[in-house]
C-alpha positions as CSV (number, residue, x, y, z in Angstrom):
1,X,-50.1,-129.6,50.4
2,X,-50.4,-127.4,47.3
3,X,-46.8,-127.3,46.1
4,X,-45.2,-130.3,47.9
5,X,-42.2,-130.3,45.5
6,X,-41.2,-126.6,46.2
7,X,-39.7,-124.9,49.1
8,X,-42.4,-123.5,51.5
9,X,-40.8,-120.0,51.3
10,X,-41.2,-119.7,47.6
11,X,-43.1,-116.6,46.5
12,X,-46.2,-116.6,44.4
13,X,-47.6,-113.7,42.4
14,X,-51.2,-112.6,42.6
15,X,-51.7,-114.0,39.1
16,X,-50.4,-117.4,40.0
17,X,-52.7,-117.6,43.0
18,X,-55.6,-116.4,40.9
19,X,-54.9,-118.9,38.2
20,X,-54.6,-121.8,40.6
21,X,-58.0,-120.9,42.2
22,X,-59.6,-120.0,38.9
23,X,-60.6,-116.5,40.2
24,X,-59.8,-113.0,39.0
25,X,-56.6,-111.4,40.1
26,X,-58.7,-108.5,41.6
27,X,-60.3,-111.1,43.9
28,X,-56.9,-112.1,45.2
29,X,-56.0,-108.5,45.7
30,X,-59.2,-107.9,47.7
31,X,-58.3,-110.9,50.0
32,X,-54.8,-109.4,50.5
33,X,-56.2,-105.9,51.3
34,X,-58.7,-107.4,53.7
35,X,-56.1,-109.6,55.4
36,X,-57.9,-112.8,54.6
37,X,-54.8,-113.8,52.6
38,X,-51.5,-112.7,54.0
39,X,-48.8,-111.4,51.6
40,X,-46.1,-108.8,51.2
41,X,-46.6,-105.6,49.2
42,X,-43.6,-104.7,47.1
43,X,-43.7,-101.1,46.0
44,X,-47.1,-99.6,45.3
45,X,-48.8,-102.3,43.3
46,X,-47.0,-105.7,43.5
47,X,-47.8,-108.4,46.0
48,X,-46.1,-111.7,46.8
49,X,-47.6,-114.5,48.7
50,X,-45.5,-117.3,50.3
51,X,-46.6,-120.9,49.6
52,X,-47.0,-121.4,53.4
53,X,-49.4,-118.5,53.6
54,X,-51.3,-119.7,50.5
55,X,-51.7,-123.2,52.1
56,X,-52.9,-121.6,55.4
57,X,-55.5,-119.7,53.4
58,X,-56.7,-122.8,51.6
59,X,-57.0,-124.8,54.8
60,X,-58.8,-121.9,56.5
61,X,-61.2,-121.5,53.6
62,X,-61.9,-125.2,53.4
63,X,-62.6,-125.4,57.1
64,X,-65.0,-122.4,56.7
65,X,-66.9,-124.2,54.0
66,X,-67.1,-127.4,56.0
67,X,-68.6,-125.6,59.0
68,X,-71.2,-123.9,56.9
69,X,-72.5,-127.3,55.6
């Protein structure tokens, strides 16, 4: 679990997810727009991602990497 000490419905920003994964914020936005990562759009530009959805994304991506090996 990524954030075992926080409530699973806590909201993360695009920048927080990007920082955790060490990727650019635009990469996270592309994942959100493509549906690979689920989030909620607030207004025209802001996104929020629940910890639950972030953990699902990490598990899915790690499984995808394992099956490619």
